[in-house]
PyMOL Python script that loads the backbone (N, CA, C, O; Angstrom):
from pymol import cmd

cmd.read_pdbstr("""\
ATOM      1  N   UNK A   1      96.160 -88.953 204.037  1.00  0.00           N
ATOM      2  CA  UNK A   1      95.863 -89.848 202.523  1.00  0.00           C
ATOM      3  C   UNK A   1      94.697 -89.671 202.484  1.00  0.00           C
ATOM      4  O   UNK A   1      94.012 -89.543 203.498  1.00  0.00           O
ATOM      5  N   UNK A   2      94.120 -89.616 200.956  1.00  0.00           N
ATOM      6  CA  UNK A   2      93.176 -89.504 200.559  1.00  0.00           C
ATOM      7  C   UNK A   2      92.416 -91.131 200.450  1.00  0.00           C
ATOM      8  O   UNK A   2      92.934 -92.247 200.484  1.00  0.00           O
ATOM      9  N   UNK A   3      91.209 -90.770 200.331  1.00  0.00           N
ATOM     10  CA  UNK A   3      90.144 -92.346 200.644  1.00  0.00           C
ATOM     11  C   UNK A   3      90.344 -92.848 199.486  1.00  0.00           C
ATOM     12  O   UNK A   3      90.567 -92.148 198.499  1.00  0.00           O
ATOM     13  N   UNK A   4      90.286 -94.171 199.466  1.00  0.00           N
ATOM     14  CA  UNK A   4      90.481 -95.410 198.658  1.00  0.00           C
ATOM     15  C   UNK A   4      88.893 -95.322 197.670  1.00  0.00           C
ATOM     16  O   UNK A   4      87.996 -95.694 198.428  1.00  0.00           O
ATOM     17  N   UNK A   5      88.502 -95.077 196.731  1.00  0.00           N
ATOM     18  CA  UNK A   5      87.085 -95.334 196.311  1.00  0.00           C
ATOM     19  C   UNK A   5      87.105 -96.783 196.057  1.00  0.00           C
ATOM     20  O   UNK A   5      88.045 -97.566 195.917  1.00  0.00           O
ATOM     21  N   UNK A   6      85.498 -96.981 196.026  1.00  0.00           N
ATOM     22  CA  UNK A   6      85.126 -98.337 195.657  1.00  0.00           C
ATOM     23  C   UNK A   6      85.179 -98.584 194.011  1.00  0.00           C
ATOM     24  O   UNK A   6      84.926 -97.657 193.242  1.00  0.00           O
ATOM     25  N   UNK A   7      85.493 -99.773 193.589  1.00  0.00           N
ATOM     26  CA  UNK A   7      85.321-100.023 192.269  1.00  0.00           C
ATOM     27  C   UNK A   7      84.350-100.977 192.157  1.00  0.00           C
ATOM     28  O   UNK A   7      84.008-101.783 193.022  1.00  0.00           O
ATOM     29  N   UNK A   8      83.767-100.799 190.649  1.00  0.00           N
ATOM     30  CA  UNK A   8      82.999-101.594 190.215  1.00  0.00           C
ATOM     31  C   UNK A   8      83.594-102.843 189.388  1.00  0.00           C
ATOM     32  O   UNK A   8      82.976-103.893 189.214  1.00  0.00           O
ATOM     33  N   UNK A   9      84.807-102.588 188.935  1.00  0.00           N
ATOM     34  CA  UNK A   9      85.410-103.891 187.848  1.00  0.00           C
ATOM     35  C   UNK A   9      86.718-103.265 188.220  1.00  0.00           C
ATOM     36  O   UNK A   9      87.041-102.162 188.662  1.00  0.00           O
ATOM     37  N   UNK A  10      87.658-104.876 187.726  1.00  0.00           N
ATOM     38  CA  UNK A  10      89.000-104.822 187.535  1.00  0.00           C
ATOM     39  C   UNK A  10      89.535-103.466 186.764  1.00  0.00           C
ATOM     40  O   UNK A  10      90.315-102.634 187.229  1.00  0.00           O
ATOM     41  N   UNK A  11      88.936-103.462 185.511  1.00  0.00           N
ATOM     42  CA  UNK A  11      89.267-102.090 184.454  1.00  0.00           C
ATOM     43  C   UNK A  11      88.947-100.893 185.124  1.00  0.00           C
ATOM     44  O   UNK A  11      89.807-100.028 184.960  1.00  0.00           O
ATOM     45  N   UNK A  12      87.886-100.525 185.900  1.00  0.00           N
ATOM     46  CA  UNK A  12      87.828 -99.117 186.386  1.00  0.00           C
ATOM     47  C   UNK A  12      88.797 -99.067 187.092  1.00  0.00           C
ATOM     48  O   UNK A  12      89.351 -97.977 186.952  1.00  0.00           O
ATOM     49  N   UNK A  13      89.445 -99.898 188.005  1.00  0.00           N
ATOM     50  CA  UNK A  13      90.564 -99.771 188.941  1.00  0.00           C
ATOM     51  C   UNK A  13      91.675 -99.456 188.469  1.00  0.00           C
ATOM     52  O   UNK A  13      92.451 -98.589 188.871  1.00  0.00           O
ATOM     53  N   UNK A  14      91.809-100.442 187.254  1.00  0.00           N
ATOM     54  CA  UNK A  14      93.172-100.260 186.448  1.00  0.00           C
ATOM     55  C   UNK A  14      93.298 -98.930 185.908  1.00  0.00           C
ATOM     56  O   UNK A  14      94.392 -98.367 185.939  1.00  0.00           O
ATOM     57  N   UNK A  15      92.258 -98.366 185.406  1.00  0.00           N
ATOM     58  CA  UNK A  15      92.274 -96.982 184.940  1.00  0.00           C
ATOM     59  C   UNK A  15      92.066 -96.025 186.261  1.00  0.00           C
ATOM     60  O   UNK A  15      93.058 -95.328 186.047  1.00  0.00           O
ATOM     61  N   UNK A  16      91.811 -95.770 186.817  1.00  0.00           N
ATOM     62  CA  UNK A  16      92.040 -95.278 188.071  1.00  0.00           C
ATOM     63  C   UNK A  16      93.439 -94.929 188.667  1.00  0.00           C
ATOM     64  O   UNK A  16      93.840 -93.818 189.017  1.00  0.00           O
ATOM     65  N   UNK A  17      94.166 -96.258 188.709  1.00  0.00           N
ATOM     66  CA  UNK A  17      95.449 -96.110 189.047  1.00  0.00           C
ATOM     67  C   UNK A  17      96.654 -95.785 187.843  1.00  0.00           C
ATOM     68  O   UNK A  17      97.754 -95.313 188.131  1.00  0.00           O
ATOM     69  N   UNK A  18      96.327 -96.049 186.779  1.00  0.00           N
ATOM     70  CA  UNK A  18      97.019 -95.219 185.685  1.00  0.00           C
ATOM     71  C   UNK A  18      96.914 -93.814 185.695  1.00  0.00           C
ATOM     72  O   UNK A  18      97.827 -93.197 185.146  1.00  0.00           O
ATOM     73  N   UNK A  19      95.949 -93.157 186.227  1.00  0.00           N
ATOM     74  CA  UNK A  19      96.009 -92.088 186.223  1.00  0.00           C
ATOM     75  C   UNK A  19      96.125 -91.053 187.749  1.00  0.00           C
ATOM     76  O   UNK A  19      95.668 -89.935 187.989  1.00  0.00           O
ATOM     77  N   UNK A  20      96.834 -91.879 188.469  1.00  0.00           N
ATOM     78  CA  UNK A  20      97.230 -91.221 190.064  1.00  0.00           C
ATOM     79  C   UNK A  20      98.274 -92.276 190.512  1.00  0.00           C
ATOM     80  O   UNK A  20      98.590 -93.402 190.127  1.00  0.00           O
ATOM     81  N   UNK A  21      98.746 -91.272 191.671  1.00  0.00           N
ATOM     82  CA  UNK A  21      99.949 -91.900 191.957  1.00  0.00           C
ATOM     83  C   UNK A  21      99.495 -92.363 193.842  1.00  0.00           C
ATOM     84  O   UNK A  21      99.028 -91.703 194.770  1.00  0.00           O
ATOM     85  N   UNK A  22      99.919 -93.748 193.699  1.00  0.00           N
ATOM     86  CA  UNK A  22      99.140 -94.428 194.999  1.00  0.00           C
ATOM     87  C   UNK A  22      99.827 -94.018 196.273  1.00  0.00           C
ATOM     88  O   UNK A  22      99.455 -94.375 197.391  1.00  0.00           O
ATOM     89  N   UNK A  23     101.035 -93.108 195.979  1.00  0.00           N
ATOM     90  CA  UNK A  23     101.413 -92.603 197.715  1.00  0.00           C
ATOM     91  C   UNK A  23     100.566 -91.702 198.054  1.00  0.00           C
ATOM     92  O   UNK A  23     100.765 -91.237 199.176  1.00  0.00           O
ATOM     93  N   UNK A  24      99.322 -91.114 197.247  1.00  0.00           N
ATOM     94  CA  UNK A  24      98.190 -90.430 197.814  1.00  0.00           C
ATOM     95  C   UNK A  24      97.441 -91.108 198.573  1.00  0.00           C
ATOM     96  O   UNK A  24      96.829 -90.645 199.535  1.00  0.00           O
ATOM     97  N   UNK A  25      97.431 -92.166 198.232  1.00  0.00           N
ATOM     98  CA  UNK A  25      96.448 -93.579 198.610  1.00  0.00           C
ATOM     99  C   UNK A  25      96.878 -94.412 200.069  1.00  0.00           C
ATOM    100  O   UNK A  25      96.265 -94.877 201.030  1.00  0.00           O
ATOM    101  N   UNK A  26      98.223 -94.310 199.654  1.00  0.00           N
ATOM    102  CA  UNK A  26      98.878 -95.735 200.655  1.00  0.00           C
ATOM    103  C   UNK A  26     100.004 -95.401 201.325  1.00  0.00           C
ATOM    104  O   UNK A  26     100.947 -94.907 200.708  1.00  0.00           O
ATOM    105  N   UNK A  27     100.054 -95.591 202.473  1.00  0.00           N
ATOM    106  CA  UNK A  27     101.079 -95.202 203.663  1.00  0.00           C
ATOM    107  C   UNK A  27     102.388 -96.414 203.184  1.00  0.00           C
ATOM    108  O   UNK A  27     102.580 -97.318 203.997  1.00  0.00           O
ATOM    109  N   UNK A  28     103.190 -96.408 201.980  1.00  0.00           N
ATOM    110  CA  UNK A  28     103.950 -97.765 201.812  1.00  0.00           C
ATOM    111  C   UNK A  28     104.933 -97.854 202.915  1.00  0.00           C
ATOM    112  O   UNK A  28     105.700 -98.816 202.953  1.00  0.00           O
ATOM    113  N   UNK A  29     104.967 -96.953 203.787  1.00  0.00           N
ATOM    114  CA  UNK A  29     106.076 -96.942 204.953  1.00  0.00           C
ATOM    115  C   UNK A  29     105.272 -98.581 205.893  1.00  0.00           C
ATOM    116  O   UNK A  29     105.882 -99.423 206.552  1.00  0.00           O
ATOM    117  N   UNK A  30     103.889 -98.516 205.611  1.00  0.00           N
ATOM    118  CA  UNK A  30     103.340 -99.746 206.545  1.00  0.00           C
ATOM    119  C   UNK A  30     103.537-100.922 205.379  1.00  0.00           C
ATOM    120  O   UNK A  30     103.015-101.715 206.163  1.00  0.00           O
ATOM    121  N   UNK A  31     103.683-101.349 204.779  1.00  0.00           N
ATOM    122  CA  UNK A  31     103.882-102.239 203.794  1.00  0.00           C
ATOM    123  C   UNK A  31     104.722-103.401 204.421  1.00  0.00           C
ATOM    124  O   UNK A  31     105.656-103.481 205.218  1.00  0.00           O
ATOM    125  N   UNK A  32     103.825-104.408 203.569  1.00  0.00           N
ATOM    126  CA  UNK A  32     104.997-105.985 203.722  1.00  0.00           C
ATOM    127  C   UNK A  32     104.705-106.628 202.671  1.00  0.00           C
ATOM    128  O   UNK A  32     103.654-106.591 202.031  1.00  0.00           O
ATOM    129  N   UNK A  33     105.822-107.345 202.445  1.00  0.00           N
ATOM    130  CA  UNK A  33     105.850-108.389 201.521  1.00  0.00           C
ATOM    131  C   UNK A  33     104.829-109.750 201.406  1.00  0.00           C
ATOM    132  O   UNK A  33     104.683-110.557 202.324  1.00  0.00           O
ATOM    133  N   UNK A  34     104.343-109.806 200.450  1.00  0.00           N
ATOM    134  CA  UNK A  34     103.412-111.194 200.516  1.00  0.00           C
ATOM    135  C   UNK A  34     103.634-111.834 199.155  1.00  0.00           C
ATOM    136  O   UNK A  34     103.891-111.169 198.152  1.00  0.00           O
ATOM    137  N   UNK A  35     103.496-113.469 199.171  1.00  0.00           N
ATOM    138  CA  UNK A  35     103.450-113.882 198.175  1.00  0.00           C
ATOM    139  C   UNK A  35     102.337-115.067 198.103  1.00  0.00           C
ATOM    140  O   UNK A  35     101.814-115.820 198.925  1.00  0.00           O
ATOM    141  N   UNK A  36     102.228-114.822 196.527  1.00  0.00           N
ATOM    142  CA  UNK A  36     100.783-115.235 196.415  1.00  0.00           C
ATOM    143  C   UNK A  36     101.135-116.449 194.967  1.00  0.00           C
ATOM    144  O   UNK A  36     101.178-116.173 193.769  1.00  0.00           O
ATOM    145  N   UNK A  37     101.345-117.803 195.640  1.00  0.00           N
ATOM    146  CA  UNK A  37     101.434-118.687 194.930  1.00  0.00           C
ATOM    147  C   UNK A  37     100.279-119.563 194.078  1.00  0.00           C
ATOM    148  O   UNK A  37     100.415-120.571 193.385  1.00  0.00           O
ATOM    149  N   UNK A  38      99.395-118.975 194.325  1.00  0.00           N
ATOM    150  CA  UNK A  38      98.291-119.553 193.147  1.00  0.00           C
ATOM    151  C   UNK A  38      97.692-118.562 192.622  1.00  0.00           C
ATOM    152  O   UNK A  38      96.546-118.784 192.232  1.00  0.00           O
ATOM    153  N   UNK A  39      98.238-117.203 192.446  1.00  0.00           N
ATOM    154  CA  UNK A  39      97.751-116.280 191.501  1.00  0.00           C
ATOM    155  C   UNK A  39      98.063-116.272 190.049  1.00  0.00           C
ATOM    156  O   UNK A  39      99.148-115.908 189.598  1.00  0.00           O
ATOM    157  N   UNK A  40      96.942-116.739 189.255  1.00  0.00           N
ATOM    158  CA  UNK A  40      96.960-116.681 187.914  1.00  0.00           C
ATOM    159  C   UNK A  40      96.721-114.985 187.259  1.00  0.00           C
ATOM    160  O   UNK A  40      95.992-114.043 187.571  1.00  0.00           O
ATOM    161  N   UNK A  41      97.499-115.165 186.473  1.00  0.00           N
ATOM    162  CA  UNK A  41      97.162-113.771 185.673  1.00  0.00           C
ATOM    163  C   UNK A  41      96.172-113.740 184.840  1.00  0.00           C
ATOM    164  O   UNK A  41      95.879-114.760 184.216  1.00  0.00           O
ATOM    165  N   UNK A  42      95.509-112.627 184.684  1.00  0.00           N
ATOM    166  CA  UNK A  42      94.153-112.166 183.977  1.00  0.00           C
ATOM    167  C   UNK A  42      94.097-112.576 182.608  1.00  0.00           C
ATOM    168  O   UNK A  42      95.154-112.254 182.065  1.00  0.00           O
ATOM    169  N   UNK A  43      93.357-113.117 181.860  1.00  0.00           N
ATOM    170  CA  UNK A  43      93.317-113.828 180.720  1.00  0.00           C
ATOM    171  C   UNK A  43      92.175-112.847 179.850  1.00  0.00           C
ATOM    172  O   UNK A  43      91.227-112.174 180.255  1.00  0.00           O
ATOM    173  N   UNK A  44      92.690-113.076 178.553  1.00  0.00           N
ATOM    174  CA  UNK A  44      91.450-112.541 178.073  1.00  0.00           C
ATOM    175  C   UNK A  44      90.864-113.180 176.624  1.00  0.00           C
ATOM    176  O   UNK A  44      91.604-112.715 175.757  1.00  0.00           O
ATOM    177  N   UNK A  45      90.181-113.765 176.196  1.00  0.00           N
ATOM    178  CA  UNK A  45      89.559-114.342 175.160  1.00  0.00           C
ATOM    179  C   UNK A  45      89.803-113.732 173.797  1.00  0.00           C
ATOM    180  O   UNK A  45      89.710-112.505 173.791  1.00  0.00           O
ATOM    181  N   UNK A  46      90.048-114.215 172.823  1.00  0.00           N
ATOM    182  CA  UNK A  46      90.513-113.711 171.642  1.00  0.00           C
ATOM    183  C   UNK A  46      89.641-114.401 170.340  1.00  0.00           C
ATOM    184  O   UNK A  46      89.136-115.495 170.592  1.00  0.00           O
ATOM    185  N   UNK A  47      89.486-114.003 169.353  1.00  0.00           N
ATOM    186  CA  UNK A  47      89.143-114.876 168.245  1.00  0.00           C
ATOM    187  C   UNK A  47      90.630-114.447 167.109  1.00  0.00           C
ATOM    188  O   UNK A  47      90.932-113.300 166.781  1.00  0.00           O
ATOM    189  N   UNK A  48      91.379-115.755 166.677  1.00  0.00           N
ATOM    190  CA  UNK A  48      92.231-115.863 165.740  1.00  0.00           C
ATOM    191  C   UNK A  48      91.910-117.048 164.694  1.00  0.00           C
ATOM    192  O   UNK A  48      91.718-118.236 164.949  1.00  0.00           O
ATOM    193  N   UNK A  49      91.904-116.383 163.423  1.00  0.00           N
ATOM    194  CA  UNK A  49      91.849-116.678 162.341  1.00  0.00           C
ATOM    195  C   UNK A  49      93.159-117.500 161.712  1.00  0.00           C
ATOM    196  O   UNK A  49      94.199-116.918 161.405  1.00  0.00           O
ATOM    197  N   UNK A  50      92.967-118.870 161.573  1.00  0.00           N
ATOM    198  CA  UNK A  50      94.497-119.585 161.091  1.00  0.00           C
ATOM    199  C   UNK A  50      93.405-120.268 159.855  1.00  0.00           C
ATOM    200  O   UNK A  50      92.186-120.424 159.799  1.00  0.00           O
ATOM    201  N   UNK A  51      94.488-120.548 158.988  1.00  0.00           N
ATOM    202  CA  UNK A  51      94.694-121.680 158.080  1.00  0.00           C
ATOM    203  C   UNK A  51      94.355-122.417 158.857  1.00  0.00           C
ATOM    204  O   UNK A  51      94.672-122.499 160.043  1.00  0.00           O
ATOM    205  N   UNK A  52      93.155-123.490 157.790  1.00  0.00           N
ATOM    206  CA  UNK A  52      92.914-125.055 158.680  1.00  0.00           C
ATOM    207  C   UNK A  52      94.199-125.811 158.708  1.00  0.00           C
ATOM    208  O   UNK A  52      94.380-126.502 159.711  1.00  0.00           O
ATOM    209  N   UNK A  53      95.183-125.806 157.733  1.00  0.00           N
ATOM    210  CA  UNK A  53      96.191-126.654 157.624  1.00  0.00           C
ATOM    211  C   UNK A  53      97.416-126.232 158.729  1.00  0.00           C
ATOM    212  O   UNK A  53      98.319-127.009 159.040  1.00  0.00           O
ATOM    213  N   UNK A  54      97.285-124.980 159.211  1.00  0.00           N
ATOM    214  CA  UNK A  54      98.277-124.663 160.586  1.00  0.00           C
ATOM    215  C   UNK A  54      97.514-124.947 161.739  1.00  0.00           C
ATOM    216  O   UNK A  54      98.116-125.006 162.811  1.00  0.00           O
ATOM    217  N   UNK A  55      96.298-125.133 161.709  1.00  0.00           N
ATOM    218  CA  UNK A  55      95.391-125.527 162.619  1.00  0.00           C
ATOM    219  C   UNK A  55      95.558-127.026 163.259  1.00  0.00           C
ATOM    220  O   UNK A  55      95.762-127.433 164.403  1.00  0.00           O
ATOM    221  N   UNK A  56      95.344-127.768 161.763  1.00  0.00           N
ATOM    222  CA  UNK A  56      95.764-129.351 162.089  1.00  0.00           C
ATOM    223  C   UNK A  56      97.272-129.346 162.521  1.00  0.00           C
ATOM    224  O   UNK A  56      97.551-130.047 163.493  1.00  0.00           O
ATOM    225  N   UNK A  57      98.270-128.643 161.917  1.00  0.00           N
ATOM    226  CA  UNK A  57      99.411-128.998 162.192  1.00  0.00           C
ATOM    227  C   UNK A  57      99.890-128.910 163.756  1.00  0.00           C
ATOM    228  O   UNK A  57     100.719-129.728 164.155  1.00  0.00           O
ATOM    229  N   UNK A  58      99.439-128.053 164.514  1.00  0.00           N
ATOM    230  CA  UNK A  58      99.078-127.331 165.786  1.00  0.00           C
ATOM    231  C   UNK A  58      98.834-128.386 166.541  1.00  0.00           C
ATOM    232  O   UNK A  58      99.472-128.740 167.533  1.00  0.00           O
ATOM    233  N   UNK A  59      97.712-128.991 165.970  1.00  0.00           N
ATOM    234  CA  UNK A  59      97.025-129.968 166.771  1.00  0.00           C
ATOM    235  C   UNK A  59      97.737-131.139 166.912  1.00  0.00           C
ATOM    236  O   UNK A  59      97.726-131.672 168.022  1.00  0.00           O
ATOM    237  N   UNK A  60      98.513-131.779 165.777  1.00  0.00           N
ATOM    238  CA  UNK A  60      99.275-132.706 165.424  1.00  0.00           C
ATOM    239  C   UNK A  60     100.357-132.555 166.609  1.00  0.00           C
ATOM    240  O   UNK A  60     100.534-133.419 167.467  1.00  0.00           O
ATOM    241  N   UNK A  61     101.088-131.276 166.530  1.00  0.00           N
ATOM    242  CA  UNK A  61     102.155-130.843 167.133  1.00  0.00           C
ATOM    243  C   UNK A  61     102.082-131.142 168.948  1.00  0.00           C
ATOM    244  O   UNK A  61     102.997-131.454 169.709  1.00  0.00           O
ATOM    245  N   UNK A  62     100.654-130.907 169.226  1.00  0.00           N
ATOM    246  CA  UNK A  62     100.092-130.386 170.524  1.00  0.00           C
ATOM    247  C   UNK A  62      99.785-131.847 171.198  1.00  0.00           C
ATOM    248  O   UNK A  62      99.730-132.112 172.399  1.00  0.00           O
ATOM    249  N   UNK A  63      99.620-132.627 170.193  1.00  0.00           N
ATOM    250  CA  UNK A  63      98.962-134.046 170.749  1.00  0.00           C
ATOM    251  C   UNK A  63     100.274-135.057 170.680  1.00  0.00           C
ATOM    252  O   UNK A  63     100.310-136.169 171.207  1.00  0.00           O
ATOM    253  N   UNK A  64     101.210-134.518 170.017  1.00  0.00           N
ATOM    254  CA  UNK A  64     102.762-135.589 170.567  1.00  0.00           C
ATOM    255  C   UNK A  64     103.204-135.180 171.421  1.00  0.00           C
ATOM    256  O   UNK A  64     103.962-135.960 171.998  1.00  0.00           O
ATOM    257  N   UNK A  65     103.040-133.673 172.099  1.00  0.00           N
ATOM    258  CA  UNK A  65     103.343-133.502 173.078  1.00  0.00           C
ATOM    259  C   UNK A  65     102.347-133.603 174.606  1.00  0.00           C
ATOM    260  O   UNK A  65     102.653-133.240 175.742  1.00  0.00           O
ATOM    261  N   UNK A  66     100.834-134.361 173.999  1.00  0.00           N
ATOM    262  CA  UNK A  66     100.179-134.343 175.155  1.00  0.00           C
ATOM    263  C   UNK A  66      99.822-133.242 175.874  1.00  0.00           C
ATOM    264  O   UNK A  66      99.826-133.247 177.105  1.00  0.00           O
ATOM    265  N   UNK A  67      99.488-132.223 175.165  1.00  0.00           N
ATOM    266  CA  UNK A  67      98.873-130.926 175.396  1.00  0.00           C
ATOM    267  C   UNK A  67      97.694-130.369 175.107  1.00  0.00           C
ATOM    268  O   UNK A  67      97.062-131.243 174.514  1.00  0.00           O
ATOM    269  N   UNK A  68      96.898-129.183 175.213  1.00  0.00           N
ATOM    270  CA  UNK A  68      95.769-129.147 174.438  1.00  0.00           C
ATOM    271  C   UNK A  68      96.534-127.706 173.530  1.00  0.00           C
ATOM    272  O   UNK A  68      97.360-126.873 173.902  1.00  0.00           O
ATOM    273  N   UNK A  69      95.702-127.934 172.015  1.00  0.00           N
ATOM    274  CA  UNK A  69      96.693-127.136 171.473  1.00  0.00           C
ATOM    275  C   UNK A  69      96.710-125.694 171.844  1.00  0.00           C
ATOM    276  O   UNK A  69      97.769-125.123 171.582  1.00  0.00           O
ATOM    277  N   UNK A  70      95.581-124.832 172.510  1.00  0.00           N
ATOM    278  CA  UNK A  70      95.637-123.928 172.707  1.00  0.00           C
ATOM    279  C   UNK A  70      96.622-123.290 173.553  1.00  0.00           C
ATOM    280  O   UNK A  70      96.917-122.096 173.489  1.00  0.00           O
ATOM    281  N   UNK A  71      97.301-124.455 174.645  1.00  0.00           N
ATOM    282  CA  UNK A  71      98.361-124.280 175.474  1.00  0.00           C
ATOM    283  C   UNK A  71      99.922-124.091 174.732  1.00  0.00           C
ATOM    284  O   UNK A  71     100.906-123.413 175.027  1.00  0.00           O
ATOM    285  N   UNK A  72      99.562-125.203 173.445  1.00  0.00           N
ATOM    286  CA  UNK A  72     100.456-124.900 172.931  1.00  0.00           C
ATOM    287  C   UNK A  72     100.945-123.567 171.940  1.00  0.00           C
ATOM    288  O   UNK A  72     102.037-123.082 171.644  1.00  0.00           O
ATOM    289  N   UNK A  73     100.098-123.385 171.740  1.00  0.00           N
ATOM    290  CA  UNK A  73      99.812-121.602 171.127  1.00  0.00           C
ATOM    291  C   UNK A  73     100.561-120.708 171.900  1.00  0.00           C
ATOM    292  O   UNK A  73     101.523-120.014 171.570  1.00  0.00           O
ATOM    293  N   UNK A  74      99.796-120.859 173.334  1.00  0.00           N
ATOM    294  CA  UNK A  74     100.701-119.664 174.204  1.00  0.00           C
ATOM    295  C   UNK A  74     101.714-119.987 174.149  1.00  0.00           C
ATOM    296  O   UNK A  74     102.515-119.077 173.935  1.00  0.00           O
ATOM    297  N   UNK A  75     102.259-121.311 174.288  1.00  0.00           N
ATOM    298  CA  UNK A  75     103.805-121.103 174.685  1.00  0.00           C
ATOM    299  C   UNK A  75     104.548-121.110 173.549  1.00  0.00           C
ATOM    300  O   UNK A  75     105.753-121.146 173.799  1.00  0.00           O
ATOM    301  N   UNK A  76     104.287-121.089 172.437  1.00  0.00           N
ATOM    302  CA  UNK A  76     104.881-120.825 171.235  1.00  0.00           C
ATOM    303  C   UNK A  76     105.077-119.156 171.192  1.00  0.00           C
ATOM    304  O   UNK A  76     106.141-118.646 170.844  1.00  0.00           O
ATOM    305  N   UNK A  77     103.866-118.358 171.607  1.00  0.00           N
ATOM    306  CA  UNK A  77     103.667-116.958 171.702  1.00  0.00           C
ATOM    307  C   UNK A  77     104.749-116.434 172.410  1.00  0.00           C
ATOM    308  O   UNK A  77     105.655-115.715 171.989  1.00  0.00           O
ATOM    309  N   UNK A  78     104.561-116.858 173.494  1.00  0.00           N
ATOM    310  CA  UNK A  78     105.266-116.425 174.962  1.00  0.00           C
ATOM    311  C   UNK A  78     106.939-116.476 174.512  1.00  0.00           C
ATOM    312  O   UNK A  78     107.727-115.530 174.525  1.00  0.00           O
ATOM    313  N   UNK A  79     107.183-117.792 174.143  1.00  0.00           N
ATOM    314  CA  UNK A  79     108.545-118.036 173.485  1.00  0.00           C
ATOM    315  C   UNK A  79     109.231-117.119 172.495  1.00  0.00           C
ATOM    316  O   UNK A  79     110.415-116.801 172.389  1.00  0.00           O
ATOM    317  N   UNK A  80     108.208-116.797 171.834  1.00  0.00           N
ATOM    318  CA  UNK A  80     108.546-115.568 170.459  1.00  0.00           C
ATOM    319  C   UNK A  80     108.594-114.244 170.964  1.00  0.00           C
ATOM    320  O   UNK A  80     109.377-113.371 170.591  1.00  0.00           O
ATOM    321  N   UNK A  81     107.742-114.144 171.807  1.00  0.00           N
ATOM    322  CA  UNK A  81     107.559-112.784 172.201  1.00  0.00           C
ATOM    323  C   UNK A  81     109.149-112.357 173.069  1.00  0.00           C
ATOM    324  O   UNK A  81     109.832-111.351 172.877  1.00  0.00           O
ATOM    325  N   UNK A  82     109.447-113.642 174.170  1.00  0.00           N
ATOM    326  CA  UNK A  82     110.474-113.094 174.647  1.00  0.00           C
ATOM    327  C   UNK A  82     111.947-113.367 174.098  1.00  0.00           C
ATOM    328  O   UNK A  82     112.997-113.101 174.683  1.00  0.00           O
ATOM    329  N   UNK A  83     111.807-113.903 172.959  1.00  0.00           N
ATOM    330  CA  UNK A  83     113.078-113.770 171.836  1.00  0.00           C
ATOM    331  C   UNK A  83     113.143-112.504 171.506  1.00  0.00           C
ATOM    332  O   UNK A  83     114.168-111.826 171.574  1.00  0.00           O
ATOM    333  N   UNK A  84     111.933-112.075 171.090  1.00  0.00           N
ATOM    334  CA  UNK A  84     111.828-110.418 170.153  1.00  0.00           C
ATOM    335  C   UNK A  84     112.069-109.655 171.308  1.00  0.00           C
ATOM    336  O   UNK A  84     113.000-108.896 171.039  1.00  0.00           O
ATOM    337  N   UNK A  85     111.727-109.503 172.336  1.00  0.00           N
ATOM    338  CA  UNK A  85     111.854-108.578 173.264  1.00  0.00           C
ATOM    339  C   UNK A  85     113.447-108.507 174.053  1.00  0.00           C
ATOM    340  O   UNK A  85     113.806-107.549 174.737  1.00  0.00           O
ATOM    341  N   UNK A  86     114.149-109.537 173.828  1.00  0.00           N
ATOM    342  CA  UNK A  86     115.427-109.698 173.854  1.00  0.00           C
ATOM    343  C   UNK A  86     116.132-109.106 172.477  1.00  0.00           C
ATOM    344  O   UNK A  86     117.049-108.307 172.664  1.00  0.00           O
ATOM    345  N   UNK A  87     115.853-109.362 171.387  1.00  0.00           N
ATOM    346  CA  UNK A  87     116.548-108.839 170.557  1.00  0.00           C
ATOM    347  C   UNK A  87     116.509-107.401 170.415  1.00  0.00           C
ATOM    348  O   UNK A  87     117.394-106.825 169.783  1.00  0.00           O
ATOM    349  N   UNK A  88     115.520-106.755 170.972  1.00  0.00           N
ATOM    350  CA  UNK A  88     114.931-105.252 170.821  1.00  0.00           C
ATOM    351  C   UNK A  88     115.649-104.482 171.957  1.00  0.00           C
ATOM    352  O   UNK A  88     115.477-103.265 172.025  1.00  0.00           O
ATOM    353  N   UNK A  89     116.527-105.179 172.948  1.00  0.00           N
ATOM    354  CA  UNK A  89     116.935-104.424 174.309  1.00  0.00           C
ATOM    355  C   UNK A  89     118.331-103.657 173.573  1.00  0.00           C
ATOM    356  O   UNK A  89     119.131-104.048 172.723  1.00  0.00           O
ATOM    357  N   UNK A  90     118.191-102.370 174.350  1.00  0.00           N
ATOM    358  CA  UNK A  90     119.561-101.790 174.272  1.00  0.00           C
ATOM    359  C   UNK A  90     120.752-102.690 175.022  1.00  0.00           C
ATOM    360  O   UNK A  90     120.743-103.330 176.074  1.00  0.00           O
ATOM    361  N   UNK A  91     121.607-102.495 174.184  1.00  0.00           N
ATOM    362  CA  UNK A  91     122.745-103.168 174.194  1.00  0.00           C
ATOM    363  C   UNK A  91     123.426-102.589 175.785  1.00  0.00           C
ATOM    364  O   UNK A  91     123.449-101.368 175.936  1.00  0.00           O
ATOM    365  N   UNK A  92     123.906-103.383 176.807  1.00  0.00           N
ATOM    366  CA  UNK A  92     124.679-102.923 177.877  1.00  0.00           C
ATOM    367  C   UNK A  92     125.611-102.151 177.904  1.00  0.00           C
ATOM    368  O   UNK A  92     126.632-102.823 177.759  1.00  0.00           O
ATOM    369  N   UNK A  93     125.884-100.951 178.024  1.00  0.00           N
ATOM    370  CA  UNK A  93     127.243-100.113 178.002  1.00  0.00           C
ATOM    371  C   UNK A  93     127.372 -99.531 179.105  1.00  0.00           C
ATOM    372  O   UNK A  93     126.673 -98.611 179.531  1.00  0.00           O
ATOM    373  N   UNK A  94     128.557-100.202 179.780  1.00  0.00           N
ATOM    374  CA  UNK A  94     129.172 -99.879 180.932  1.00  0.00           C
ATOM    375  C   UNK A  94     130.278 -98.920 180.497  1.00  0.00           C
ATOM    376  O   UNK A  94     130.819 -99.136 179.413  1.00  0.00           O
ATOM    377  N   UNK A  95     130.733 -97.694 181.370  1.00  0.00           N
ATOM    378  CA  UNK A  95     131.673 -97.017 181.109  1.00  0.00           C
ATOM    379  C   UNK A  95     132.327 -96.747 182.183  1.00  0.00           C
ATOM    380  O   UNK A  95     133.342 -96.052 182.130  1.00  0.00           O
TER     381      UNK A  95
END
""", "prot")
cmd.dss("prot")
cmd.show_as("cartoon", "prot")
cmd.util.cbc("prot")
cmd.orient("prot")
């Protein structure tokens, strides 16, 4: 097995694994299953310009649901992304 390097950041580690095969560094025959119930996905802050009227409508909808408007935006985006991905999946063909 090759020696595992030290990483200075998550980005550095991500780049490393994108270019290498883990079987050179990890003996997967010794791997065990693990559950991480409190693991939260990494997030990235972005700047998004919206028309003021759209932002006000989002805040109104969020208020009706008693959630922060940023959370509602993430929910709407997540639902739409899932819908678009399902729409563009190749049909299951069984022969």
